[in-house]
BAZA-912295 format. One line per 4 residues: number of its first residue (from 0); their letters; for each residue x, y, z of N, C-alpha, C. Coordinates in Angstrom, 2 decimals. Atoms other than C-alpha are relative to their C-alpha. Layout:
<atoms>
NUM) a) X Y Z X Y Z X Y Z  ...
</atoms>
This chain:
<atoms>
0) xxxx) 0.85 -1.17 0.00 0.00 0.00 0.00 0.90 1.24 0.00  -0.75 -1.25 0.11 1.25 3.48 -0.90 -0.95 1.19 0.17  0.76 -1.24 -0.15 0.07 7.02 -0.10 0.52 0.99 -1.02  -0.34 -0.96 1.05 0.01 9.62 -2.89 -0.88 1.23 0.11
4) xxxx) 0.91 -1.14 0.17 -1.30 13.13 -3.46 -1.08 -0.42 -1.01  1.11 0.39 0.88 -4.72 12.69 -5.07 0.12 0.68 -1.35  0.08 -0.54 1.35 -5.00 13.16 -8.80 -1.47 0.08 -0.39  1.39 -0.16 0.43 -8.15 14.18 -10.63 -0.66 -1.34 -0.26
8) xxxx) 0.57 1.31 0.31 -8.65 10.59 -11.78 -0.33 -0.80 1.26  0.29 0.69 -1.26 -8.69 9.43 -8.11 -1.34 0.42 0.60  1.19 -0.55 -0.65 -11.69 11.58 -7.22 -1.24 -0.85 -0.21  1.16 0.83 0.25 -14.21 9.28 -8.85 -0.05 -1.17 0.98
12) xxxx) -0.06 1.10 -0.96 -13.05 6.38 -6.66 -0.32 0.50 1.41  0.30 -0.59 -1.32 -13.17 8.65 -3.58 -1.49 0.30 0.12  1.42 -0.37 0.02 -16.64 9.83 -4.55 -0.88 -1.23 0.22  0.81 1.22 -0.07 -17.94 6.25 -4.87 0.21 -0.79 1.29
16) xxxx) -0.34 0.78 -1.19 -16.34 4.97 -1.65 -1.06 0.21 1.09  0.99 -0.09 -1.07 -18.86 4.19 1.07 0.71 0.42 1.29  -0.56 -0.47 -1.27 -18.08 6.14 4.23 -0.91 -0.36 1.17  0.90 0.43 -1.06 -20.98 4.64 6.18 0.74 -0.95 0.94
20) xxxx) -0.63 0.87 -0.98 -20.08 2.73 9.31 -1.05 -0.58 0.94  0.87 0.62 -0.99 -21.61 0.52 11.99 0.60 0.24 1.37  -0.49 -0.26 -1.35 -21.37 1.30 15.67 -0.89 -0.69 1.03  0.73 0.58 -1.14 -22.39 -0.33 18.95 -0.07 0.97 1.17
24) xxxx) -0.08 -0.99 -1.08 -21.63 2.75 21.09 -0.14 1.40 -0.57  0.02 -1.43 0.35 -22.16 6.51 21.02 0.53 0.78 1.21  -0.30 -0.94 -1.09 -20.87 9.43 23.04 -1.26 0.83 0.19  1.24 -0.72 -0.27 -24.02 10.83 24.63 0.30 1.28 0.77
28) xxxx) -0.21 -1.31 -0.61 -24.02 14.53 25.51 -1.05 0.25 1.08  0.89 -0.44 -1.07 -25.50 15.66 28.82 0.45 1.39 0.41  -0.34 -1.39 -0.37 -25.61 19.39 29.53 -0.95 0.46 1.09  0.79 -0.56 -1.09 -26.80 21.05 32.72 0.40 1.46 0.18
32) xxxx) -0.24 -1.44 -0.18 -27.14 24.82 33.03 -0.63 0.46 1.30  0.62 -0.76 -1.08 -27.70 26.93 36.11 0.51 1.42 -0.13  -0.33 -1.41 0.13 -27.16 30.60 36.80 1.50 0.27 -0.14  -1.42 -0.32 -0.09 -23.41 30.38 37.36 0.94 -0.96 -0.73
36) xxxx) -0.89 0.91 0.70 -22.12 27.41 35.43 -0.79 -0.93 -0.91  0.54 1.01 0.91 -22.71 24.92 32.67 0.88 -1.23 0.12  -0.72 1.27 -0.08 -21.73 21.29 33.13 -0.29 -0.78 -1.27  0.11 0.80 1.21 -21.06 19.29 29.98 0.68 -1.33 0.29
40) xxxx) -0.57 1.32 -0.21 -20.48 15.57 30.12 -0.35 -0.89 -1.18  0.23 1.02 1.01 -20.07 12.89 27.47 0.15 -1.35 0.67  -0.05 1.36 -0.52 -20.83 9.31 28.44 -0.02 -0.96 -1.18  0.02 1.05 1.01 -20.06 6.25 26.35 -1.18 -0.91 0.31
44) xxxx) 1.22 0.78 -0.19 -23.39 4.47 25.92 -0.02 -1.15 -1.00  0.16 1.16 0.89 -23.83 0.96 24.51 -1.43 0.03 -0.54  1.31 0.03 0.64 -26.68 0.81 22.02 -0.64 -1.38 0.15  0.66 1.30 -0.14 -29.31 -1.94 22.28 0.31 -0.95 -1.17
48) xxxx) -0.39 0.79 1.16 -28.26 -3.12 18.79 0.92 0.85 -0.87  -0.89 -0.71 0.91 -25.68 -2.22 16.17 -0.81 0.95 -0.88  0.68 -1.01 0.81 -26.56 0.89 14.19 0.90 0.36 -1.17  -0.73 -0.47 1.18 -25.51 1.70 10.63 -0.24 1.50 -0.11
52) xxxx) 0.09 -1.46 0.04 -24.75 5.40 10.29 0.59 0.48 -1.32  -0.50 -0.63 1.22 -24.37 7.41 7.11 0.98 1.09 0.36  -1.02 -1.03 -0.18 -21.40 9.71 6.81 -0.66 1.38 -0.13  0.72 -1.27 -0.01 -22.42 13.33 7.52 0.40 1.00 -1.09
56) xxxx) -0.45 -0.94 1.03 -20.51 14.98 4.68 -0.41 -0.50 -1.38  0.36 0.32 1.38 -21.48 15.11 1.03 1.26 -0.25 -0.81  -1.17 0.21 0.87 -19.04 13.58 -1.46 0.13 1.09 -1.06  -0.05 -1.08 0.99 -19.90 16.54 -3.71 1.05 1.05 0.32
60) xxxx) -1.01 -1.01 -0.38 -17.42 18.68 -1.75 1.42 -0.43 -0.37  -1.36 0.51 0.22 -14.45 16.49 -2.71 0.72 0.73 -1.13  -0.66 -0.68 1.12 -13.75 18.13 -6.08 0.44 1.40 0.41  -0.34 -1.36 -0.47 -13.84 21.59 -4.50 1.23 -0.03 0.90
64) xxxx) -1.15 0.11 -0.90 -11.41 20.47 -1.79 1.27 -0.34 -0.79  -1.16 0.39 0.81 -9.08 18.81 -4.33 0.50 1.19 -0.81  -0.35 -1.15 0.84 -9.17 21.92 -6.52 0.78 1.07 0.77  -0.66 -1.01 -0.82 -7.94 24.06 -3.62 1.47 -0.34 0.28
68) xxxx) -1.39 0.42 -0.10 -4.65 22.13 -3.69 0.55 0.05 1.43  -0.47 0.12 -1.38 -4.45 21.61 0.04 0.53 -1.42 0.19  -0.48 1.35 -0.29 -3.72 18.23 1.62 -1.11 -0.99 -0.37  0.97 1.01 0.45 -5.69 15.60 -0.35 0.82 -1.21 -0.42
72) xxxx) -0.83 1.19 0.19 -4.12 12.16 -0.15 -0.86 -1.23 -0.25  0.69 1.27 0.21 -5.14 8.72 -1.38 0.94 -1.14 0.37  -0.73 1.25 -0.25 -4.06 5.25 -0.28 -0.37 -0.94 -1.14  0.23 0.94 1.10 -3.64 2.78 -3.13 0.54 -1.37 0.42
76) xxxx) -0.43 1.37 -0.28 -3.42 -0.99 -2.80 1.04 -0.42 -1.02  -0.98 0.52 0.95 -0.91 -3.15 -4.63 -0.51 -0.02 -1.43  0.58 -0.02 1.35 -3.32 -3.27 -7.58 -0.28 1.42 -0.47  0.17 -1.41 0.33 -3.26 0.56 -7.67 -1.45 0.48 0.15
80) xxxx) 1.39 -0.39 -0.27 -6.88 0.68 -6.47 -0.03 0.95 1.20  0.14 -0.94 -1.12 -7.84 3.63 -4.24 -0.81 -0.69 1.09  0.67 0.67 -1.10 -8.73 2.14 -0.85 -0.26 0.93 1.19  0.24 -0.97 -1.06 -8.82 5.29 1.28 0.46 1.38 -0.42
84) xxxx) -0.44 -1.37 0.28 -8.44 9.05 1.26 -0.13 0.87 1.23  0.03 -1.01 -1.05 -7.84 11.99 3.52 0.04 1.35 -0.68  -0.12 -1.36 0.50 -8.59 15.59 2.73 -0.06 0.96 1.17  -0.17 -0.92 -1.12 -7.54 18.40 5.00 0.37 1.38 -0.52
88) xxxx) -0.25 -1.38 0.38 -7.19 22.15 4.91 0.87 0.67 1.06  -0.85 -0.69 -0.97 -4.39 24.16 6.52 -0.65 1.28 0.49  0.44 -1.26 -0.61 -5.27 26.97 8.90 1.24 0.62 0.65  -1.29 -0.50 -0.49 -1.93 28.78 9.22 -0.11 0.92 1.21
92) xxxx) 0.13 -0.92 -1.13 -3.22 31.41 11.66 -0.11 -0.74 1.33  0.09 0.82 -1.20 -3.85 28.58 14.12 1.07 -1.10 0.01  -1.03 1.02 0.15 -0.88 26.47 12.97 -0.60 -1.41 0.01  0.84 1.18 -0.09 -3.42 23.73 12.33 -0.32 -0.58 -1.37
96) xxxx) 0.51 0.69 1.18 -4.25 21.14 9.69 -1.31 -0.65 0.41  1.34 0.47 -0.34 -8.00 20.44 9.83 -0.39 -1.12 -0.97  0.37 1.15 0.82 -8.94 16.96 8.56 -1.53 -0.01 -0.14  1.44 0.02 0.28 -12.37 17.14 6.91 -0.50 -1.41 -0.25
100) xxxx) 0.43 1.34 0.37 -12.57 13.62 5.53 1.17 -0.97 0.16  -0.93 1.12 -0.09 -10.73 10.44 6.44 -0.85 -1.25 -0.18  0.89 1.10 0.36 -12.39 7.51 4.71 0.84 -1.16 -0.51  -0.67 1.22 0.45 -11.20 3.94 4.23 -1.07 -0.97 -0.48
104) xxxx) 0.91 1.01 0.56 -12.92 1.35 2.05 -0.29 -1.06 1.05  0.44 0.89 -1.07 -14.90 -1.02 4.28 0.88 -1.24 0.15  -0.81 1.22 -0.07 -12.85 -4.13 3.41 1.43 0.24 0.48  -1.39 -0.32 -0.38 -9.60 -2.32 4.33 0.08 0.71 1.35
108) xxxx) -0.01 -0.65 -1.31 -10.63 -0.82 7.68 0.67 -0.90 1.03  -0.68 0.68 -1.11 -8.69 -1.76 10.82 1.23 -0.76 -0.49  -1.22 0.62 0.54 -5.63 -2.62 8.72 1.13 1.01 -0.14  -1.07 -0.98 -0.01 -3.56 0.54 9.23 -0.06 1.05 -1.09
112) xxxx) 0.10 -0.96 1.11 -4.73 2.49 6.17 -0.21 1.42 0.53  0.27 -1.32 -0.57 -6.15 5.39 8.19 1.21 0.58 0.71  -1.21 -0.46 -0.71 -3.01 5.59 10.34 1.07 0.45 -0.99  -0.98 -0.41 1.02 -0.80 5.71 7.22 -0.41 1.32 -0.66
116) xxxx) 0.47 -1.27 0.57 -2.95 8.47 5.73 0.29 1.15 0.96  -0.28 -1.06 -0.98 -2.63 10.47 8.96 1.50 0.27 0.13  -1.46 -0.21 -0.03 1.16 9.93 9.03 0.44 0.87 -1.18  -0.34 -0.79 1.19 1.39 11.30 5.49 -0.51 1.43 0.16
120) xxxx) 0.53 -1.35 -0.24 -0.84 14.25 6.46 0.87 0.75 1.00  -0.90 -0.62 -0.99 1.43 14.90 9.44 1.27 0.52 -0.68  -1.20 -0.45 0.73 4.47 15.06 7.13 -0.33 1.23 -0.85  0.44 -1.14 0.81 2.54 17.42 4.83 -0.11 1.25 0.88
124) xxxx) 0.19 -1.13 -0.93 1.64 19.63 7.81 1.35 0.56 0.46  -1.34 -0.45 -0.42 5.28 19.77 8.97 0.64 0.83 -1.11  -0.54 -0.76 1.14 6.32 20.91 5.47 -0.64 1.38 -0.11  0.72 -1.28 0.04 3.72 23.68 5.77 0.22 0.82 1.28
128) xxxx) -0.31 -0.64 -1.29 5.10 24.63 9.23 -1.22 0.11 0.91  1.15 0.08 -0.90 1.91 23.63 11.03 0.39 -0.88 1.19  -0.42 0.73 -1.20 2.08 22.24 14.57 -1.09 -0.87 0.61  1.09 0.79 -0.56 -1.32 20.59 15.18 -0.84 -0.59 -1.13
132) xxxx) 0.98 0.61 0.90 -3.79 18.27 13.46 -1.31 -0.12 0.76  1.34 0.09 -0.60 -7.53 18.43 14.16 -0.83 -1.00 -0.78  0.94 0.94 0.60 -9.96 15.59 13.51 -1.40 0.36 0.49  1.39 -0.19 -0.39 -13.73 15.90 13.55 -0.75 -1.28 -0.29
136) xxxx) 0.82 1.19 0.22 -16.32 13.16 13.86 -1.32 0.15 0.72  1.30 0.02 -0.67 -19.91 12.49 14.86 0.13 -0.69 1.35  0.04 0.69 -1.28 -20.70 11.48 18.43 -0.39 -1.46 -0.19  0.40 1.38 0.31 -22.13 8.33 16.81 1.15 -0.82 -0.56
140) xxxx) -1.08 0.71 0.67 -18.80 7.45 15.18 1.00 -0.53 1.02  -0.87 0.56 -1.03 -17.38 5.39 18.02 1.24 -0.66 -0.59  -1.23 0.53 0.57 -14.98 3.54 15.69 1.04 1.11 -0.25  -0.93 -1.11 0.25 -13.42 6.92 14.72 0.50 0.60 1.32
144) xxxx) -0.42 -0.50 -1.32 -13.37 8.10 18.35 1.09 -0.90 0.57  -0.99 0.96 -0.50 -11.52 4.95 19.37 1.31 0.08 -0.78  -1.17 -0.13 0.87 -9.15 5.31 16.40 0.81 1.24 0.40  -0.69 -1.24 -0.37 -8.32 8.93 17.32 0.70 -0.15 1.34
148) xxxx) -0.61 0.16 -1.32 -7.70 8.06 20.96 1.18 -0.98 -0.04  -1.09 0.97 0.13 -5.56 5.05 20.02 1.25 0.66 -0.57  -1.14 -0.69 0.61 -3.34 7.37 17.93 0.50 1.18 0.83  -0.48 -1.05 -0.89 -2.95 9.80 20.83 -0.66 1.35 -0.17
152) xxxx) 0.74 -1.25 0.12 -5.42 12.48 19.76 -0.80 0.22 1.28  0.70 -0.35 -1.23 -7.09 14.32 22.64 -1.27 0.75 -0.33  1.28 -0.72 0.14 -10.70 15.45 22.89 0.22 1.46 0.35  -0.18 -1.43 -0.30 -10.85 19.25 22.73 -1.26 0.83 -0.19
156) xxxx) 1.21 -0.79 0.11 -14.45 20.25 22.05 -1.08 -0.66 -0.84  1.13 0.51 0.77 -17.76 19.79 20.34 -0.80 1.17 -0.56  0.93 -0.99 0.54 -20.37 21.65 18.30 -1.32 -0.71 -0.25  1.31 0.63 0.12 -24.05 20.77 18.61 -0.66 0.26 -1.34
160) xxxx) 0.67 -0.40 1.25 -24.93 22.41 15.28 0.98 0.00 -1.17  -1.08 0.00 0.98 -22.00 21.44 13.07 -0.40 -0.61 -1.34  0.33 0.71 1.24 -23.30 18.93 10.53 -1.39 0.36 -0.49  1.30 -0.36 0.62 -26.14 19.65 8.10 -1.11 -0.95 0.44
164) xxxx) 1.02 0.96 -0.40 -27.94 16.49 9.25 -0.39 0.12 1.47  0.34 -0.23 -1.40 -28.10 17.80 12.84 0.85 -0.75 1.00  -0.85 0.74 -0.93 -25.47 15.47 14.31 0.99 0.92 0.69  -0.99 -0.73 -0.79 -23.11 16.72 16.98 1.39 -0.40 -0.48
168) xxxx) -1.39 0.26 0.38 -19.43 17.02 16.02 0.88 0.01 1.25  -1.06 0.02 -1.02 -16.57 16.07 18.32 1.30 0.39 -0.68  -1.29 -0.42 0.54 -13.10 17.52 17.85 1.12 -0.59 0.86  -1.19 0.55 -0.64 -9.80 15.82 18.67 1.22 0.60 -0.66
172) xxxx) -1.21 -0.59 0.58 -6.35 17.32 18.21 1.23 -0.77 0.47  -1.29 0.56 -0.38 -2.75 16.24 18.32 1.08 0.99 -0.41  -1.17 -0.79 0.36 0.44 18.27 18.45 0.91 -0.86 -0.87  -0.90 0.72 0.89 2.86 17.33 15.72 1.40 0.01 0.59
</atoms>
């Protein structure tokens, strides 16, 4: 498996790749407000049955992201088939690389593809003189939460109104 900057011909494979996932757990948000403070707590909750979740982003944005010539990487298998991609945008004022999409073909998940894509993104960020990487994911995306924590990313915030479908976004960062 090799990681390459995405070419225009790779976008069709990225567009067709299923980013849906199955989860048995969610991070459930509990917020309590009173006059002087707000308490926010996330609890890991086991679902009564596995749930298939659709990815919250539209694949229609991929061409626009690729066109901006930021960090758009693909993982190719030995047969030169695209099996995963990462697209991220630098935010120099915050010394940050923001990962918008990190998707791995279902048959290749849990085999190190996502970690290799993030390693390549980290090298790209260093070349751009950035010092942090930010990941975003749904509270329902427990596989991605576990992946981020396994790689040493730390929870740093959330947004209740982030995704168009109404899902809550979690944010994890890592210093490079």
